[in-house]
SEMIDREN-500792 format. One record per residue (C-alpha): x, y negated, z; residue in three letters; residue number from 1. Coordinates in Angstrom, 1 decimal. Example, Ala and Ser with C-alpha at 12.3 -4.5 7.8 and 13.67 -1.06 7.14 Angstrom:
// SEMIDREN-500792
c1:c2:c3:resn:resi
12.3:4.5:7.8:ALA:1;
13.7:1.1:7.1:SER:2;
END
This chain:
// SEMIDREN-500792
c1:c2:c3:resn:resi
-0.1:0.1:0.0:MET:1;
1.4:-3.2:-1.0:ASN:2;
1.9:-5.4:2.2:THR:3;
2.7:-8.3:0.7:ILE:4;
0.9:-11.2:2.4:ASN:5;
-1.0:-13.8:-0.1:ILE:6;
-1.5:-17.4:2.0:PRO:7;
-4.8:-18.4:0.9:VAL:8;
-6.7:-20.7:3.0:GLY:9;
-3.6:-22.7:4.7:THR:10;
-1.2:-25.8:3.1:SER:11;
0.9:-25.6:6.4:ASN:12;
4.5:-24.9:5.4:PHE:13;
5.9:-23.9:8.8:ALA:14;
3.0:-21.6:9.5:GLU:15;
3.6:-19.7:5.8:ILE:16;
7.1:-19.6:6.5:ARG:17;
7.0:-18.4:10.0:ARG:18;
4.2:-15.7:9.3:LYS:19;
6.5:-14.4:6.3:GLY:20;
3.8:-15.0:4.0:SER:21;
4.5:-15.0:0.0:TYR:22;
6.2:-18.9:-0.9:PHE:23;
7.1:-19.8:-4.4:ILE:24;
10.1:-21.7:-3.8:ASP:25;
9.7:-25.7:-4.6:LYS:26;
12.2:-27.0:-2.3:SER:27;
14.1:-28.7:-4.8:SER:28;
11.6:-31.3:-4.7:LEU:29;
13.1:-32.6:-1.4:ILE:30;
16.4:-32.8:-3.8:GLU:31;
14.5:-34.2:-6.5:GLN:32;
13.2:-37.0:-4.3:LEU:33;
16.5:-38.1:-2.7:LEU:34;
18.4:-38.8:-6.1:LYS:35;
16.3:-41.9:-6.2:THR:36;
16.6:-43.2:-2.9:GLN:37;
16.3:-47.0:-3.9:SER:38;
12.7:-46.3:-4.5:THR:39;
11.0:-47.1:-1.4:LYS:40;
7.4:-45.5:-2.1:VAL:41;
6.4:-42.7:-4.6:THR:42;
3.0:-41.9:-5.5:LEU:43;
2.2:-38.8:-7.0:ILE:44;
-0.7:-38.2:-8.3:THR:45;
-2.2:-34.5:-9.1:ARG:46;
-5.7:-32.9:-9.8:PRO:47;
-7.2:-31.2:-6.3:ARG:48;
-5.7:-27.4:-5.3:ARG:49;
-2.1:-28.3:-7.2:PHE:50;
0.1:-27.9:-3.8:GLY:51;
0.0:-31.4:-3.2:LYS:52;
-0.5:-31.1:0.9:THR:53;
1.8:-28.1:1.1:LEU:54;
4.5:-30.1:-0.7:GLY:55;
3.9:-32.9:2.2:MET:56;
3.8:-30.7:4.8:SER:57;
7.5:-29.1:3.3:MET:58;
8.9:-32.5:3.4:LEU:59;
7.4:-33.5:6.8:SER:60;
9.4:-30.1:8.0:GLU:61;
12.6:-31.1:6.8:PHE:62;
13.0:-34.5:7.5:PHE:63;
11.4:-34.8:11.1:ASP:64;
13.8:-35.4:13.5:ILE:65;
11.2:-34.0:16.0:GLN:66;
11.9:-30.8:14.9:LYS:67;
14.7:-27.8:14.2:ASN:68;
13.4:-26.2:10.9:SER:69;
16.7:-24.9:9.7:ARG:70;
14.9:-21.4:9.9:ALA:71;
12.1:-22.1:8.1:LEU:72;
13.9:-23.3:5.1:PHE:73;
16.4:-20.2:5.2:GLU:74;
16.9:-18.9:1.7:GLY:75;
15.3:-21.5:-0.1:LEU:76;
17.1:-23.6:-2.6:SER:77;
17.7:-26.8:-0.9:VAL:78;
19.8:-24.8:1.7:MET:79;
22.6:-24.5:-1.0:LYS:80;
22.8:-28.2:-1.1:ASN:81;
24.8:-28.2:2.3:LYS:82;
25.7:-32.2:2.3:GLY:83;
22.3:-33.3:1.5:LEU:84;
20.7:-30.9:4.5:CYS:85;
23.6:-32.2:7.1:ARG:86;
22.7:-35.7:6.0:GLN:87;
19.0:-35.4:5.7:TRP:88;
17.5:-32.2:7.6:MET:89;
15.5:-33.2:10.7:ASN:90;
17.6:-36.6:11.0:GLN:91;
15.1:-39.0:10.4:TYR:92;
11.7:-40.0:12.5:PRO:93;
9.0:-38.9:10.4:THR:94;
5.2:-39.6:10.4:LEU:95;
2.9:-37.4:8.3:PHE:96;
-0.9:-37.7:8.1:LEU:97;
-3.6:-37.0:5.7:SER:98;
-6.8:-39.2:4.7:PHE:99;
-8.6:-35.8:3.8:ARG:100;
-11.2:-36.1:6.4:SER:101;
-12.4:-39.5:5.9:VAL:102;
-15.9:-39.7:4.8:ASP:103;
-19.2:-40.7:6.1:GLY:104;
-22.7:-41.7:4.8:LEU:105;
-21.9:-45.3:5.4:ASN:106;
-18.8:-47.6:6.2:PHE:107;
-19.4:-47.5:10.2:SER:108;
-18.8:-43.4:9.8:GLY:109;
-16.2:-43.3:7.4:ALA:110;
-14.4:-46.2:9.6:TYR:111;
-14.7:-44.2:12.8:ALA:112;
-13.3:-41.0:11.2:GLN:113;
-10.2:-43.3:9.8:LEU:114;
-9.8:-44.7:13.1:ALA:115;
-9.9:-41.0:14.6:SER:116;
-7.0:-39.9:12.2:VAL:117;
-4.7:-42.7:13.1:ILE:118;
-5.7:-42.3:16.9:ALA:119;
-4.5:-38.4:16.2:GLU:120;
-1.3:-39.3:14.7:LEU:121;
-0.7:-42.0:17.6:TYR:122;
-1.5:-39.2:20.0:LYS:123;
1.1:-37.0:18.5:LYS:124;
3.7:-39.8:19.3:HIS:125;
2.5:-40.6:22.9:ILE:126;
6.3:-40.4:24.0:TYR:127;
6.6:-43.7:22.4:LEU:128;
5.0:-45.5:25.4:THR:129;
7.6:-44.1:27.9:GLU:130;
10.2:-45.5:25.5:SER:131;
12.8:-48.1:27.4:VAL:132;
13.0:-49.8:23.9:ARG:133;
9.4:-50.7:23.6:ILE:134;
7.9:-54.0:25.1:GLN:135;
4.6:-53.6:27.6:PRO:136;
2.4:-55.2:25.5:LEU:137;
3.2:-52.7:22.4:ASP:138;
2.6:-50.0:24.6:LYS:139;
-0.8:-51.5:25.7:GLU:140;
-1.7:-51.7:22.2:GLN:141;
-0.4:-48.4:21.4:PHE:142;
-2.9:-46.6:24.1:HIS:143;
-5.8:-48.8:22.4:ARG:144;
-5.1:-46.9:19.3:THR:145;
-4.8:-43.6:20.8:ALA:146;
-8.0:-44.2:22.4:ALA:147;
-9.9:-45.3:19.1:GLU:148;
-10.2:-48.6:21.1:LYS:149;
-8.6:-50.8:18.1:ALA:150;
-10.3:-53.0:16.2:ASP:151;
-10.2:-53.5:12.6:LEU:152;
-7.2:-55.9:12.7:LYS:153;
-5.6:-53.1:14.9:GLY:154;
-6.5:-50.4:12.7:ILE:155;
-5.2:-52.3:9.5:LYS:156;
-1.9:-53.0:11.0:ASN:157;
-1.5:-49.4:12.8:SER:158;
0.8:-47.4:10.5:LEU:159;
3.1:-50.5:10.0:LEU:160;
3.3:-50.9:13.5:LYS:161;
3.8:-47.1:14.5:LEU:162;
6.8:-47.5:11.9:THR:163;
8.3:-50.3:13.9:GLN:164;
7.8:-48.8:17.6:LEU:165;
9.3:-45.5:15.9:MET:166;
12.4:-47.3:14.4:GLU:167;
13.1:-49.3:17.7:LEU:168;
12.9:-46.0:19.6:HIS:169;
15.5:-43.8:17.5:TYR:170;
17.4:-46.8:16.3:GLN:171;
16.6:-45.2:12.4:LYS:172;
13.9:-46.2:9.8:PRO:173;
10.9:-44.0:9.4:VAL:174;
10.1:-41.5:6.5:ILE:175;
6.1:-41.9:6.1:LEU:176;
4.1:-39.2:4.4:ILE:177;
0.7:-39.8:3.2:ILE:178;
-1.7:-37.1:1.8:ASP:179;
-4.6:-37.7:0.1:GLU:180;
-4.5:-41.4:0.3:TYR:181;
-7.3:-42.0:-1.9:ASP:182;
-10.1:-39.6:-0.4:VAL:183;
-11.7:-42.4:1.6:PRO:184;
-12.0:-44.6:-1.7:LEU:185;
-13.3:-41.9:-3.7:ALA:186;
-16.0:-40.9:-0.9:LYS:187;
-16.7:-44.8:-0.4:ALA:188;
-17.4:-45.1:-4.2:SER:189;
-19.9:-42.2:-4.3:GLU:190;
-21.9:-43.7:-1.1:LYS:191;
-22.1:-47.0:-1.7:GLY:192;
-19.5:-48.8:0.6:TYR:193;
-16.6:-49.0:-1.8:TYR:194;
-15.6:-52.6:-1.0:ARG:195;
-15.3:-52.7:2.8:GLU:196;
-13.2:-49.2:2.7:MET:197;
-11.2:-50.7:0.0:GLN:198;
-10.6:-53.8:2.4:ASP:199;
-9.4:-51.2:5.3:ALA:200;
-7.5:-48.8:3.2:ILE:201;
-5.3:-51.7:1.7:LYS:202;
-4.6:-53.2:5.1:GLY:203;
-3.4:-49.8:6.3:VAL:204;
-1.1:-49.7:3.1:MET:205;
0.4:-52.9:3.8:GLN:206;
2.7:-50.3:5.7:VAL:207;
4.9:-49.7:2.3:VAL:208;
5.0:-53.7:1.8:LYS:209;
8.3:-55.0:2.6:ASP:210;
8.7:-52.9:5.9:ASN:211;
12.0:-52.9:7.2:ASN:212;
11.3:-50.2:9.3:SER:213;
10.7:-47.8:6.7:LEU:214;
13.2:-45.4:4.8:GLU:215;
11.1:-44.7:2.1:PHE:216;
7.4:-43.2:1.5:ALA:217;
5.8:-40.6:0.0:VAL:218;
1.9:-40.9:-1.0:ILE:219;
0.0:-38.1:-2.7:THR:220;
-3.7:-38.5:-4.3:GLY:221;
-6.3:-37.5:-7.1:CYS:222;
-5.6:-41.0:-8.8:LEU:223;
-3.1:-43.6:-9.5:GLN:224;
-5.4:-46.4:-8.1:ILE:225;
-4.7:-49.7:-9.7:ALA:226;
-1.4:-51.2:-7.8:LYS:227;
-3.1:-54.6:-7.4:GLU:228;
-6.1:-52.9:-5.8:SER:229;
-4.3:-50.8:-3.1:ILE:230;
-0.6:-51.8:-3.0:PHE:231;
-0.5:-55.2:-3.8:THR:232;
3.1:-56.7:-3.9:GLY:233;
4.7:-53.6:-3.0:THR:234;
8.4:-53.3:-4.3:ASN:235;
10.5:-50.0:-5.7:ASN:236;
6.7:-48.7:-6.1:PHE:237;
7.4:-45.4:-8.5:VAL:238;
4.2:-43.1:-9.8:SER:239;
4.6:-40.0:-10.7:ASP:240;
1.2:-38.5:-13.0:THR:241;
0.5:-35.6:-14.9:ILE:242;
1.8:-37.6:-17.8:SER:243;
5.6:-38.2:-16.2:ASP:244;
8.0:-35.1:-15.9:THR:245;
10.2:-36.3:-12.7:GLN:246;
8.1:-33.8:-10.6:LEU:247;
5.7:-32.2:-12.6:ASN:248;
7.7:-28.3:-11.9:GLU:249;
7.0:-28.6:-8.1:TYR:250;
3.3:-29.0:-8.3:PHE:251;
1.4:-26.0:-10.0:GLY:252;
3.2:-22.7:-11.0:PHE:253;
5.4:-22.3:-13.9:THR:254;
5.0:-19.1:-16.2:GLN:255;
8.5:-18.2:-14.5:ASP:256;
6.9:-18.1:-11.0:GLU:257;
3.7:-16.7:-12.2:VAL:258;
6.0:-13.6:-13.5:ASN:259;
8.0:-13.4:-10.5:ARG:260;
4.8:-13.3:-8.4:LEU:261;
3.3:-10.8:-10.5:LEU:262;
6.3:-8.7:-10.6:ALA:263;
6.4:-8.8:-7.0:ASP:264;
3.2:-7.7:-6.1:THR:265;
2.8:-5.1:-8.9:GLY:266;
0.1:-6.7:-10.9:LEU:267;
2.3:-7.4:-14.0:ALA:268;
-0.3:-5.5:-16.0:PRO:269;
-2.9:-8.8:-15.0:TYR:270;
-0.5:-11.2:-16.7:ALA:271;
-2.7:-12.1:-20.0:GLU:272;
-5.7:-12.2:-17.9:GLU:273;
-4.4:-14.8:-15.3:ILE:274;
-2.9:-16.8:-18.3:ARG:275;
-6.7:-17.1:-20.0:GLU:276;
-8.2:-18.2:-16.9:TRP:277;
-5.4:-20.2:-14.7:TYR:278;
-2.8:-21.4:-16.8:ASP:279;
-3.1:-24.2:-19.7:GLY:280;
-2.3:-27.5:-17.8:TYR:281;
0.4:-29.4:-19.4:HIS:282;
1.9:-31.8:-16.9:PHE:283;
4.9:-34.0:-18.7:GLY:284;
6.8:-31.3:-20.3:ASP:285;
5.7:-28.6:-18.1:PHE:286;
3.1:-26.2:-18.6:ASP:287;
1.6:-25.1:-15.3:VAL:288;
-1.0:-22.7:-13.8:TYR:289;
-3.7:-23.9:-10.8:CYS:290;
-1.5:-22.3:-8.0:PRO:291;
-5.0:-22.1:-5.5:TRP:292;
-6.6:-19.9:-8.4:ASP:293;
-3.9:-17.8:-9.1:VAL:294;
-3.1:-17.0:-5.4:MET:295;
-6.3:-16.2:-4.6:ASN:296;
-6.9:-13.9:-7.6:HIS:297;
-3.7:-12.2:-6.7:VAL:298;
-5.1:-11.8:-3.0:GLN:299;
-8.3:-10.1:-4.7:ASN:300;
-6.6:-7.9:-6.8:LEU:301;
-4.3:-6.7:-4.1:LEU:302;
-7.3:-5.8:-2.0:LEU:303;
-9.5:-4.5:-5.0:ASN:304;
-7.8:-3.7:-8.1:PRO:305;
-10.9:-3.8:-10.4:ASP:306;
-11.6:-7.5:-9.2:SER:307;
-12.3:-9.9:-11.9:LYS:308;
-11.6:-13.5:-12.5:PRO:309;
-13.4:-15.9:-10.5:LYS:310;
-14.0:-19.4:-10.5:ASN:311;
-12.1:-20.4:-7.4:PHE:312;
-11.4:-24.0:-8.5:TRP:313;
-15.2:-24.9:-8.6:GLU:314;
-16.0:-24.2:-5.2:ASN:315;
-13.5:-26.8:-3.8:THR:316;
-16.0:-29.6:-5.3:SER:317;
-19.3:-30.4:-6.6:ASP:318;
-17.8:-31.4:-10.2:ASN:319;
-20.0:-34.3:-10.1:SER:320;
-17.6:-35.7:-12.5:ILE:321;
-19.0:-33.7:-15.2:ILE:322;
-22.7:-34.5:-14.4:ARG:323;
-22.4:-38.1:-13.8:THR:324;
-21.0:-38.0:-17.2:PHE:325;
-23.5:-36.0:-19.2:LEU:326;
-26.3:-38.1:-17.2:LYS:327;
-25.1:-41.3:-19.2:ARG:328;
-27.1:-41.9:-22.2:THR:329;
-25.7:-44.9:-23.0:ASP:330;
-22.8:-42.8:-24.1:PHE:331;
-22.9:-40.7:-27.4:ASP:332;
-20.7:-37.7:-26.3:ILE:333;
-22.7:-34.8:-27.1:ASN:334;
-20.7:-33.8:-29.9:ASP:335;
-17.6:-34.0:-28.3:LYS:336;
-18.7:-31.9:-25.4:PHE:337;
-20.0:-29.3:-28.0:GLU:338;
-16.2:-29.6:-29.4:THR:339;
-14.5:-29.0:-26.2:LEU:340;
-17.0:-26.3:-25.3:LEU:341;
-15.9:-24.5:-28.6:ALA:342;
-12.0:-24.6:-27.8:GLY:343;
-11.4:-27.7:-29.8:GLU:344;
-9.6:-30.9:-28.8:TYR:345;
-11.0:-34.4:-29.0:ILE:346;
-8.7:-37.5:-29.0:VAL:347;
-9.3:-40.5:-26.3:GLU:348;
-7.6:-43.2:-24.9:PRO:349;
-6.7:-42.7:-21.5:ILE:350;
-6.3:-45.1:-18.6:GLU:351;
-4.4:-44.0:-15.7:GLU:352;
-4.2:-47.0:-13.7:ASN:353;
-8.0:-46.8:-12.4:LEU:354;
-10.1:-47.8:-9.4:THR:355;
-13.0:-45.9:-8.1:TYR:356;
-15.4:-48.9:-8.4:ASP:357;
-15.1:-49.1:-12.3:VAL:358;
-14.6:-45.1:-13.2:LEU:359;
-18.3:-45.1:-14.6:GLU:360;
-18.1:-48.2:-16.6:SER:361;
-17.2:-47.1:-19.4:SER:362;
-16.7:-43.9:-21.5:GLU:363;
-13.1:-44.6:-21.8:GLU:364;
-12.5:-44.1:-18.0:ASN:365;
-14.7:-41.0:-17.7:LEU:366;
-12.6:-39.3:-20.7:TRP:367;
-9.6:-40.5:-18.2:SER:368;
-10.8:-39.5:-15.2:LEU:369;
-11.5:-35.8:-16.6:LEU:370;
-8.4:-35.7:-17.7:TYR:371;
-6.4:-37.0:-14.6:LEU:372;
-8.6:-34.6:-12.3:THR:373;
-7.9:-31.6:-14.2:GLY:374;
-11.2:-30.7:-16.2:TYR:375;
-9.1:-31.6:-19.5:LEU:376;
-5.5:-31.4:-20.5:THR:377;
-3.7:-33.1:-23.4:ARG:378;
-2.3:-30.9:-26.1:LEU:379;
1.6:-31.2:-26.7:ARG:380;
3.1:-32.6:-30.0:PRO:381;
3.9:-28.8:-31.1:ASP:382;
0.6:-27.6:-30.8:GLU:383;
-1.2:-30.4:-33.0:ILE:384;
1.6:-31.1:-35.7:PRO:385;
0.8:-33.9:-38.2:GLY:386;
-1.6:-35.3:-35.7:LEU:387;
-0.6:-39.1:-35.4:ARG:388;
-1.8:-40.4:-32.1:LEU:389;
-2.1:-43.9:-31.5:LEU:390;
-0.1:-45.4:-28.1:PRO:391;
-2.4:-44.2:-25.1:GLY:392;
-4.1:-41.9:-27.0:HIS:393;
-4.1:-38.2:-26.0:TYR:394;
-5.4:-35.1:-27.8:ALA:395;
-7.3:-33.2:-24.9:LEU:396;
-9.1:-29.8:-24.8:LYS:397;
-10.2:-27.7:-21.7:VAL:398;
-7.4:-25.8:-20.0:PRO:399;
-8.7:-22.6:-19.4:ASN:400;
-11.8:-19.8:-18.8:LYS:401;
-12.2:-21.0:-15.4:GLU:402;
-12.8:-24.7:-16.3:VAL:403;
-14.6:-23.8:-19.6:LEU:404;
-17.3:-22.0:-17.2:GLY:405;
-17.6:-25.3:-15.1:ILE:406;
-18.2:-27.1:-18.2:PHE:407;
-20.8:-24.6:-19.3:LYS:408;
-22.5:-24.1:-15.8:LYS:409;
-22.7:-28.2:-15.7:SER:410;
-24.1:-28.4:-19.1:VAL:411;
-26.9:-25.4:-18.1:LYS:412;
-27.8:-27.5:-15.2:ALA:413;
-28.1:-31.0:-17.0:TRP:414;
-30.3:-29.4:-19.8:LEU:415;
-32.7:-27.9:-17.1:MET:416;
-32.5:-31.2:-15.6:GLU:417;
-32.8:-33.4:-18.7:THR:418;
-35.8:-31.0:-20.6:THR:419;
-37.9:-31.2:-17.3:ALA:420;
-38.0:-34.5:-17.1:GLN:421;
-39.2:-35.0:-20.9:LYS:422;
-42.9:-35.8:-21.8:ASP:423;
-43.8:-32.5:-22.8:ARG:424;
-47.5:-32.9:-23.1:ASN:425;
-47.7:-32.4:-26.6:GLU:426;
-45.2:-29.4:-26.3:LEU:427;
-47.7:-27.8:-23.7:PHE:428;
-50.4:-28.2:-26.0:ALA:429;
-48.5:-26.7:-28.9:ALA:430;
-47.8:-23.8:-26.6:LEU:431;
-51.7:-23.2:-25.1:TRP:432;
-52.7:-23.3:-29.0:ASP:433;
-50.3:-21.1:-30.0:GLU:434;
-49.4:-23.5:-32.9:ASN:435;
-46.3:-22.2:-34.2:ALA:436;
-45.2:-24.8:-36.9:GLN:437;
-46.0:-27.6:-34.1:ARG:438;
-43.7:-25.7:-31.8:LEU:439;
-41.0:-25.4:-34.3:THR:440;
-40.9:-28.9:-35.1:GLU:441;
-40.9:-29.9:-31.2:LEU:442;
-38.5:-27.3:-29.9:ILE:443;
-36.1:-28.0:-33.1:SER:444;
-36.1:-31.6:-32.2:ASP:445;
-35.3:-31.0:-28.6:LEU:446;
-32.8:-28.7:-29.2:LEU:447;
-31.1:-31.1:-31.6:PHE:448;
-30.4:-33.5:-28.7:ASP:449;
-28.9:-30.8:-26.5:THR:450;
-25.3:-30.2:-26.2:ILE:451;
-24.8:-26.4:-27.2:SER:452;
-21.9:-23.9:-27.2:TYR:453;
-20.6:-23.0:-30.4:HIS:454;
-20.8:-19.4:-29.8:ASP:455;
-24.5:-19.9:-29.3:TYR:456;
-25.3:-17.0:-27.0:ALA:457;
-28.5:-15.9:-26.0:GLU:458;
-28.3:-16.9:-22.8:SER:459;
-27.6:-20.5:-23.9:PHE:460;
-31.2:-20.5:-25.9:TYR:461;
-32.9:-19.0:-22.7:HIS:462;
-32.1:-21.4:-20.1:ALA:463;
-33.1:-24.0:-23.1:PHE:464;
-36.4:-22.5:-22.8:LEU:465;
-36.4:-22.1:-19.3:THR:466;
-35.8:-26.0:-18.6:GLY:467;
-38.5:-26.5:-21.4:LEU:468;
-41.4:-24.8:-19.4:PHE:469;
-40.3:-25.2:-16.2:SER:470;
-41.3:-27.7:-13.2:ASN:471;
-44.5:-28.8:-14.9:ALA:472;
-47.4:-27.1:-13.0:GLY:473;
-47.0:-24.1:-14.3:TYR:474;
-45.7:-20.5:-13.3:ARG:475;
-42.3:-19.3:-15.2:VAL:476;
-41.3:-16.0:-14.9:GLU:477;
-38.0:-15.1:-16.6:SER:478;
-37.1:-11.3:-17.0:ASN:479;
-34.0:-12.2:-18.1:TYR:480;
-33.1:-13.4:-14.9:GLU:481;
-33.8:-10.4:-13.2:ASN:482;
-32.3:-7.8:-15.6:GLY:483;
-35.7:-6.4:-16.7:LEU:484;
-35.7:-7.8:-20.2:GLY:485;
-33.5:-9.6:-22.5:ARG:486;
-34.9:-12.9:-23.2:SER:487;
-38.4:-12.3:-22.2:ASP:488;
-40.2:-15.7:-20.9:LEU:489;
-43.8:-15.9:-19.4:VAL:490;
-45.5:-19.1:-19.1:VAL:491;
-48.6:-19.0:-16.7:LYS:492;
-51.4:-21.4:-15.9:ASP:493;
-53.0:-19.5:-13.1:ARG:494;
-55.9:-22.4:-12.9:ARG:495;
-57.0:-21.7:-16.4:ASN:496;
-56.3:-17.9:-16.5:ARG:497;
-54.0:-18.4:-19.4:ARG:498;
-50.7:-17.3:-20.5:ALA:499;
-48.2:-17.0:-23.2:VAL:500;
-45.2:-14.7:-23.6:VAL:501;
-42.0:-15.9:-25.6:LEU:502;
-39.3:-13.4:-26.9:GLU:503;
-36.3:-15.1:-28.5:ALA:504;
-33.8:-13.9:-30.5:LYS:505;
-30.8:-15.6:-31.6:ARG:506;
-29.4:-15.2:-35.6:THR:507;
-26.0:-15.4:-36.9:TYR:508;
-27.5:-17.0:-40.1:TYR:509;
-30.6:-19.0:-41.0:GLU:510;
-31.8:-16.7:-43.4:ASP:511;
-32.1:-14.1:-40.5:GLN:512;
-34.7:-16.7:-38.7:MET:513;
-38.0:-14.7:-40.2:GLU:514;
-36.7:-11.2:-39.6:ASN:515;
-35.6:-12.2:-35.9:ALA:516;
-39.0:-13.4:-35.2:CYS:517;
-40.8:-10.2:-36.4:GLU:518;
-38.3:-8.5:-34.2:GLU:519;
-39.2:-10.6:-31.2:ALA:520;
-43.1:-10.1:-31.7:LEU:521;
-42.3:-6.2:-32.6:SER:522;
-40.3:-5.8:-29.2:GLN:523;
-43.5:-7.6:-27.4:ILE:524;
-45.9:-5.4:-28.9:ARG:525;
-44.0:-2.4:-28.1:GLU:526;
-43.3:-3.1:-24.5:LYS:527;
-46.4:-4.5:-24.1:GLN:528;
-45.5:-7.9:-22.3:TYR:529;
-48.7:-9.4:-23.0:ALA:530;
-50.6:-6.3:-21.7:GLU:531;
-49.3:-6.6:-18.6:LYS:532;
-50.3:-10.0:-17.9:VAL:533;
-53.5:-9.5:-18.8:GLU:534;
-53.6:-6.8:-16.6:ARG:535;
-52.8:-9.0:-13.8:ASP:536;
-56.3:-10.9:-14.0:GLY:537;
-55.3:-13.5:-17.1:TYR:538;
-57.9:-13.7:-19.4:LYS:539;
-55.6:-14.3:-22.5:LYS:540;
-51.9:-13.7:-23.1:ALA:541;
-50.5:-15.2:-26.4:GLY:542;
-47.7:-13.8:-28.0:ARG:543;
-44.7:-15.9:-29.4:LEU:544;
-41.4:-14.7:-31.2:GLY:545;
-38.8:-17.2:-31.7:LEU:546;
-35.5:-17.4:-33.3:ALA:547;
-32.6:-19.6:-33.4:PHE:548;
-29.9:-20.4:-35.4:PHE:549;
-27.5:-23.0:-34.4:GLN:550;
-29.9:-26.2:-33.3:LYS:551;
-32.5:-24.7:-35.2:LYS:552;
-35.8:-23.1:-34.2:CYS:553;
-38.3:-20.9:-35.6:LEU:554;
-41.6:-19.9:-33.8:VAL:555;
-44.2:-17.4:-35.1:LYS:556;
-47.4:-16.4:-33.6:LYS:557;
-48.2:-12.6:-32.9:GLY:558;
END
């Protein structure tokens, strides 16, 4: 039995190393960051679940003067650089905090959570109140902040003040590590208190502006928020995004790293499956896998070799970005979405300097958001030979099967919602009259306005029909959902004791639609769908056969 311990659910570097869990060595990140010591602030932006928190936890363990981390780094690549380790390992006062939990239904609730995060950080450094180098008044303020009694001005100044006190105590400048710096702003934008939270975070972030008590700072997030919005006046500021190359190999798994993982776990035969589902991201010059997905799937395979790939990434967010995009009726994006769902690419301008309050203000911003958050990836020049792109424009595609599934699921949900919201009086009138010609026209018109998949699977058409006839005061029964038939749908009007049975078929060619309708009607007759409904007390159950070819529909009455 394979005894390799796959660390899923923890981003704590020390815990992973102490427990002997499998660790893909990213410690060269430390050396890379220290190559540019003149850089005061490094902002690293990557999509969620690409190892940002684990990387920051590793940095904290390496630099923190309060710790002895040599055993944790034993055997890792950074230890080969003995001079660097002597100079930097556990030699600097270090602050490490995350804003991941800062959320609330309103600003008051979110601000209280921000104050709590700051207070917990202060409590970790409560020893400073015993320092002979720190003034009594500063100690008094320290206690107020730790007790969550600081006012807004005190919270805004809290990190700046803490770095100053730590420098006084240790007689060394501080290394500051902030993870998920933009989560409070993302949540605030969603819930309507962006301006208030922006003011608070901008105040907290003054810690990186001309702070002589700071050795350097490393900050992570999903988006590179425009510098003038949060980091106004910050000098020696460098952003490292998915379009850059300096640090991209340290966030995500490279092909060599995945090959090594699969060899170590005896799962090499699953390499192609894992590549199709979780690879496909192009960060700078590197092609990377999503580490969260790979580790989850590897763990499942070790427990059960018959485990199928799952959408692990989706479960870490509600994927509201895609639904927000789809609901924007003022953007003509249907054709572009269909192109992406077909596995092809679109070309769009990308803006990497955004603020959360303008994300939905333009189609360009929303495409940029899908790219920066990992729902889309850019193609390399060698994948699109001969295509000449304007400056700032990227060729974008869906990276893998996992994200394609998220897109399809989101489109299905949007389809159900939008069709249910349409005025369907004429549609239902034609349904109860079993007016096949009018239904053909109405359904074809509605189908033309949808976003479809280029594989045009039967399940797509079934979801489309279900959305059309659901939530209108009638009962819709789907045998397809229950596994009792392929695409059988029954719409029941209990009040008037009438019903219609619909059987849908998808065709590969337009000239097959007539035969497909007859096949659908034959199935209704042979399986006695209508008779079963009538035996339940309905006076009459109509019979309709439907055939679909791409965005065309043909309806025939049985």
